[in-house]
C-alpha positions as CSV (number, residue, x, y, z in Angstrom):
1,M,71.6,7.0,63.4
2,T,72.6,5.9,59.9
3,L,75.8,4.0,59.5
4,S,76.8,4.6,55.9
5,D,76.2,6.8,52.8
6,N,75.9,3.7,50.6
7,W,72.1,3.7,50.1
8,D,70.3,2.5,47.0
9,F,67.0,1.1,45.7
10,Y,65.6,-1.7,43.6
11,F,62.2,-2.9,42.4
12,C,60.8,-6.4,43.3
13,S,57.6,-8.2,44.2
14,I,56.2,-8.5,47.7
15,D,53.2,-10.9,48.0
16,E,53.0,-10.9,44.2
17,K,52.6,-7.1,44.2
18,L,55.0,-4.5,42.8
19,A,57.4,-3.1,45.4
20,S,60.4,-0.9,45.8
21,V,63.0,-1.3,48.5
22,F,65.4,1.4,49.6
23,L,68.2,0.4,52.0
24,D,71.6,1.0,53.6
25,L,73.8,-1.4,51.6
26,G,76.9,-0.3,53.4
27,I,75.7,-1.5,56.8
28,A,75.8,-5.1,55.6
29,D,79.5,-5.3,56.1
30,S,79.2,-4.7,59.9
31,A,75.7,-6.2,60.6
32,P,74.4,-7.7,62.7
33,L,75.3,-5.1,65.4
34,K,75.4,-6.5,68.9
35,D,74.0,-3.3,70.4
36,Y,70.9,-3.3,68.2
37,Q,69.2,-6.7,68.4
38,D,65.5,-5.7,68.2
39,L,63.8,-5.1,64.9
40,A,61.3,-2.2,65.0
41,Y,59.1,-0.9,62.3
42,V,56.6,1.8,61.4
43,R,54.0,1.1,58.7
44,V,52.5,4.2,57.1
45,F,49.3,4.0,54.9
46,M,49.8,6.4,52.0
47,N,47.0,8.8,51.2
48,Q,47.7,9.1,47.4
49,P,49.4,6.0,46.2
50,R,49.6,5.2,42.5
51,E,47.4,2.6,41.0
52,D,50.2,0.0,41.2
53,G,50.6,0.7,44.9
54,L,53.8,2.6,44.9
55,S,54.2,6.2,46.0
56,S,53.0,9.1,43.7
57,N,54.7,12.3,42.9
58,D,51.9,14.2,44.6
59,E,52.9,12.6,47.9
60,T,56.6,12.7,47.6
61,D,57.2,15.8,49.7
62,S,55.0,14.6,52.5
63,L,56.5,11.2,52.6
64,N,60.0,12.5,52.6
65,A,59.3,14.9,55.5
66,L,57.7,12.0,57.4
67,E,60.7,9.8,56.8
68,D,63.1,12.6,58.0
69,Q,61.0,13.0,61.1
70,L,61.0,9.3,61.9
71,E,64.7,9.0,61.3
72,N,65.6,12.1,63.3
73,K,63.4,11.3,66.3
74,L,63.8,7.5,66.5
75,T,67.6,7.5,66.1
76,A,68.3,10.4,68.4
77,D,71.1,9.7,70.8
78,D,71.9,6.5,68.8
79,A,68.8,4.8,70.3
80,S,68.1,3.1,67.0
81,V,69.6,2.5,63.6
82,Y,67.6,3.2,60.4
83,V,68.3,0.5,57.8
84,G,65.7,0.9,55.1
85,R,62.1,0.9,53.9
86,S,59.8,-1.0,51.6
87,T,56.9,0.4,49.6
88,S,54.1,-1.7,48.2
89,D,50.3,-2.0,48.0
90,G,49.7,1.6,49.3
91,E,51.9,1.1,52.4
92,R,55.4,2.2,53.3
93,D,57.3,0.3,56.0
94,F,60.2,1.9,57.7
95,F,62.6,-0.5,59.4
96,F,64.9,0.1,62.3
97,Y,67.1,-1.9,64.7
98,T,67.0,-0.7,68.3
99,S,68.6,-1.5,71.6
100,D,65.3,-1.5,73.5
101,V,61.9,-2.1,71.8
102,T,59.9,-1.6,75.0
103,S,59.6,2.2,74.5
104,W,59.1,2.0,70.7
105,S,55.3,2.5,70.8
106,S,55.4,5.8,72.6
107,E,58.4,7.1,70.6
108,V,56.7,6.4,67.3
109,A,53.4,8.0,68.5
110,E,55.4,11.2,69.4
111,A,57.2,11.2,66.1
112,M,54.0,10.7,64.1
113,G,52.2,13.4,66.0
114,E,53.3,16.0,63.5
115,F,51.6,14.0,60.7
116,P,48.0,13.6,61.8
117,A,46.8,13.0,58.2
118,Y,48.6,9.6,58.1
119,R,47.4,6.3,59.7
120,F,50.1,4.1,60.9
121,E,51.0,0.9,62.7
122,Q,54.1,0.1,64.6
123,G,55.7,-3.0,66.3
124,G,58.9,-4.8,67.1
125,R,60.5,-8.1,67.9
126,N,63.8,-9.6,68.7
127,D,66.0,-10.2,65.6
128,E,69.6,-10.5,66.8
129,D,70.6,-12.1,63.5
130,W,69.1,-9.3,61.5
131,S,67.2,-11.8,59.4
132,L,64.7,-9.2,58.2
133,F,67.5,-7.1,56.8
134,F,69.4,-9.9,55.1
135,D,66.4,-12.1,54.0
136,F,63.9,-9.4,53.1
137,L,65.5,-6.0,52.5
138,F,68.9,-7.0,51.0
139,P,68.8,-7.5,47.2
140,S,69.0,-10.8,45.5
141,E,71.9,-11.5,43.2
142,M,69.8,-10.5,40.2
143,N,68.6,-7.3,41.9
144,W,72.2,-6.5,42.9
145,Q,73.1,-6.8,39.2
146,V,70.4,-4.4,38.4
147,I,71.7,-1.9,41.0
148,Q,75.2,-2.3,39.5
149,N,73.8,-1.7,36.0
150,R,72.2,1.5,37.1
151,R,75.4,2.7,38.8
152,V,77.5,2.1,35.7
153,C,74.9,4.1,33.7
154,E,75.1,6.9,36.3
155,D,78.9,7.0,35.9
156,L,78.6,7.2,32.1
157,E,76.0,10.0,32.5
158,N,78.2,11.9,34.9
159,K,81.0,11.7,32.2
160,G,78.7,13.2,29.6
161,D,77.4,10.1,27.8
162,S,74.3,10.9,25.7
163,F,73.1,7.2,25.5
164,N,72.2,7.8,21.9
165,D,74.9,5.8,20.1
166,Q,75.5,2.1,20.0
167,R,79.0,1.0,20.8
168,E,81.0,-2.1,21.9
169,I,80.0,-3.3,25.4
170,D,82.4,-5.7,27.1
171,H,81.2,-8.4,29.5
172,W,83.0,-10.9,31.8
173,A,81.9,-14.2,33.3
174,Y,83.6,-16.8,35.4
175,F,83.0,-20.6,35.8
176,P,84.1,-23.4,38.0
177,D,85.5,-25.5,35.1
178,E,86.3,-25.4,31.4
179,V,83.2,-27.4,30.4
180,S,80.8,-24.8,31.8
181,L,82.8,-22.0,30.3
182,K,82.8,-23.6,26.8
183,E,79.0,-24.2,27.0
184,F,78.5,-20.5,27.9
185,E,80.8,-19.5,25.1
186,T,78.9,-21.5,22.5
187,K,75.6,-20.1,23.6
188,V,76.6,-16.5,23.7
189,L,78.3,-16.7,20.3
190,D,75.0,-17.9,18.9
191,L,73.5,-14.8,20.4
192,G,75.8,-12.6,18.4
193,F,78.5,-11.9,21.0
194,K,82.2,-11.9,20.1
195,L,84.9,-13.8,22.0
196,C,87.6,-11.3,23.2
197,G,89.6,-13.8,25.2
198,Y,90.0,-15.7,28.4
199,T,91.2,-14.7,31.8
200,G,93.3,-16.9,34.0
201,A,94.2,-17.5,37.6
202,E,97.3,-15.3,37.3
203,E,95.1,-12.3,36.9
204,D,92.4,-12.7,39.5
205,Q,92.5,-16.2,41.0
206,R,89.5,-17.3,39.0
207,E,90.8,-19.8,36.5
208,F,87.9,-20.1,34.0
209,G,87.0,-16.6,32.9
210,I,85.7,-15.3,29.6
211,H,85.6,-11.9,28.1
212,I,83.0,-11.2,25.4
213,S,81.6,-8.2,23.7
214,K,78.8,-7.0,21.4
215,V,77.7,-3.8,19.9
216,D,74.6,-2.6,21.8
217,L,73.0,0.6,23.1
218,P,73.8,1.1,26.8
219,S,71.2,3.1,28.7
220,Y,69.0,3.0,31.8
221,E,66.2,1.6,29.7
222,T,68.1,-1.1,27.8
223,I,71.0,-2.4,29.9
224,D,69.0,-4.9,32.0
225,D,67.7,-6.5,28.9
226,I,71.3,-6.8,27.6
227,T,72.9,-8.1,30.8
228,L,70.3,-10.2,32.7
229,P,70.2,-13.0,30.0
230,L,74.0,-13.3,30.4
231,F,73.5,-13.3,34.2
232,D,70.9,-16.0,34.0
233,L,72.9,-18.1,31.6
234,A,76.1,-17.9,33.7
235,K,74.2,-18.8,36.9
236,E,72.4,-21.7,35.1
237,L,75.8,-23.1,34.2
238,G,77.2,-22.7,37.8
239,G,79.1,-19.6,37.0
240,E,79.0,-15.9,37.7
241,Y,78.4,-12.9,35.4
242,D,80.9,-10.3,36.5
243,G,79.6,-7.1,34.9
244,W,80.2,-4.8,31.9
245,T,82.1,-1.8,30.8
246,T,82.0,0.4,27.7
247,T,83.4,3.7,26.4
248,V,81.8,7.1,26.9
249,V,80.1,8.6,23.8
250,T,79.1,12.2,24.2
């Protein structure tokens, strides 16, 4: 069983090695689920990983078929909930929450029987607070911003944006007091941003907000370099970077 269609991915480091995480973001609103208090996992050792330890294009079809098999077999009759996977160092870990971990070993062995070319490990433990999901799989604030950046770019692309032309990009940030807002303003103006105005409590209940803009090239390749310094600066000053918008240029 999967509980939402709000799945996404991000890159990070696990044990100082490059990793990718793919998870059900939508399930966070209802987790932890009282009927699924045991964490269970399947670790698959990839046969053709890339040099950096992530999955290769040569193995994509096999890994996708394996994932579908695990999800279909292990969540049948709502026995378990599939919540995500991590990939790093030549290994792919599939994570589930289940109502009864005692039969997990035999169920995994049966599911993996159709993939004899893959070595695997499996296990489980009690995790009624879903600590692995929230502390390991769920994105940090910065990784969440990266996900949002990609989603805005996807929206622009779906509307026909070519990502070839610079244009004004608007940014917003909010702060706990005027002092931190003004310090942020001073620093971003030095970086070439333009002050567009302030936002007050009457609009969104966050009193010390600022709207800035700058001409830049939005794209999948560039947007993190544009936004993450603003994210870091706002956080350093006790505030919150609240995202960006721009016009579509076809």
